[in-house]
C-alpha positions as CSV (number, residue, x, y, z in Angstrom):
1,M,7.0,-3.5,-15.0
2,S,7.9,0.3,-15.9
3,R,7.2,3.0,-14.0
4,Q,4.1,4.4,-15.3
5,V,2.1,0.8,-14.9
6,V,3.6,0.7,-11.0
7,D,2.4,3.9,-10.3
8,L,-1.1,3.1,-12.8
9,T,-2.0,0.1,-10.0
10,I,-1.3,1.4,-7.4
11,H,-3.8,4.6,-8.5
12,H,-5.6,1.6,-8.8
13,I,-6.0,0.7,-5.7
14,L,-5.6,3.7,-3.9
15,N,-9.4,4.8,-5.9
16,E,-11.0,1.6,-5.6
17,Q,-14.3,2.9,-4.2
18,P,-16.2,-1.0,-3.4
19,V,-19.8,-0.1,-4.0
20,S,-20.6,-3.6,-2.1
21,Q,-21.4,-4.0,1.4
22,P,-19.2,-2.2,4.4
23,E,-16.8,-4.8,5.7
24,V,-15.5,-5.2,1.9
25,R,-15.2,-1.4,2.3
26,L,-13.4,-1.6,5.7
27,L,-11.3,-4.1,4.3
28,W,-10.2,-2.1,0.9
29,A,-9.8,0.6,3.4
30,I,-7.2,-1.5,5.7
31,M,-5.1,-2.2,2.1
32,K,-5.3,1.7,1.1
33,R,-3.7,2.5,4.9
34,W,-0.9,0.2,3.6
35,I,-0.1,1.1,0.4
36,L,0.3,4.9,2.3
37,D,2.6,3.7,5.5
38,Y,4.2,0.3,3.2
39,S,4.8,3.2,0.4
40,G,6.1,5.1,2.7
41,V,4.0,8.4,1.8
42,C,3.8,9.4,5.7
43,A,6.8,9.4,5.8
44,R,8.2,11.3,3.6
45,T,5.3,13.8,5.0
46,R,6.2,14.5,8.8
47,A,9.7,13.5,10.0
48,D,8.1,11.4,12.3
49,D,10.1,8.5,14.2
50,T,6.4,7.0,14.5
51,M,5.5,6.9,10.8
52,L,8.7,5.1,10.4
53,E,7.2,2.7,12.7
54,A,4.1,2.8,11.0
55,R,5.8,1.5,7.9
56,L,8.5,-1.5,9.4
57,D,5.1,-2.3,10.7
58,A,3.4,-2.3,6.9
59,V,6.1,-4.6,6.2
60,D,5.8,-6.6,8.7
61,W,2.1,-7.5,8.4
62,A,2.3,-7.9,4.9
63,W,5.1,-10.1,4.8
64,S,2.9,-12.0,7.5
65,D,2.1,-16.0,6.2
66,S,0.2,-15.2,8.4
67,N,-3.5,-16.4,7.4
68,E,-5.8,-15.2,10.3
69,E,-8.9,-13.0,10.0
70,F,-7.3,-9.3,9.7
71,S,-4.1,-10.5,8.1
72,Y,-2.8,-9.9,4.9
73,L,-3.2,-12.7,2.8
74,W,-6.5,-12.8,4.3
75,I,-7.3,-10.3,2.9
76,C,-6.1,-10.3,-0.2
77,E,-8.1,-13.6,-0.8
78,V,-11.0,-11.8,-0.1
79,L,-10.4,-9.0,-1.8
80,D,-9.9,-11.5,-4.6
81,L,-6.3,-9.8,-5.6
82,D,-2.9,-11.5,-5.6
83,A,-1.1,-10.8,-2.8
84,E,2.8,-11.8,-3.4
85,W,2.1,-9.6,-7.3
86,L,0.8,-6.7,-4.5
87,R,3.9,-6.3,-2.6
88,H,6.2,-6.7,-5.9
89,I,4.2,-3.6,-6.8
90,A,4.6,-2.1,-3.3
91,D,8.2,-2.5,-3.5
92,K,8.6,-1.1,-6.3
93,S,6.4,2.2,-5.7
94,A,8.4,2.4,-1.8
95,T,11.8,2.6,-4.0
96,L,10.1,4.7,-6.5
97,A,9.6,6.9,-3.8
98,E,13.2,6.8,-2.0
99,L,14.2,7.9,-5.6
100,T,12.6,10.1,-6.4
101,G,12.7,12.0,-2.8
102,P,10.0,13.4,-1.2
103,L,8.0,15.5,-4.2
104,G,9.2,13.4,-6.8
105,G,7.8,10.7,-7.0
106,R,3.2,10.5,-7.1
107,I,1.4,7.6,-6.3
108,G,-2.4,8.7,-7.8
109,S,-2.9,12.1,-6.6
110,L,-0.9,11.8,-3.9
111,E,2.6,13.5,-3.6
112,I,4.8,11.7,-2.3
C-alpha cells in the first residue's frame, strides 16, 4: 500500500460525515479520536505525558480481542469497517508520522 493510499484512507475516515442516527455519529467520533491518538498526532503537537498515555491507550484498545459494546472490534463491526485492515493502515500512518517528524507528514488536513 503506497503512502498516498494510506493518507487518503485515513483522510476519508477523519472526514466521514455520517448523516444517520446520533448513535452512529458517536461511534464515528470515537473512531476519529482513536486515529488521532493511535497515530500520535496529538503527541507530536504537545510535549505532554498525557498525550503519550493517550497513544498507548489507543494501541491497547485497538489490539484488544474484546467484542463488548464500545470495544474496537464491536465499533468496527457496527460501522462495517475491516478491523484488521484499519489497524494496518493506522500502523503505517503512525510509522510514517514518526519517520517524517512533526510537520513532515499529513493525515487529512491535519499536519503531523
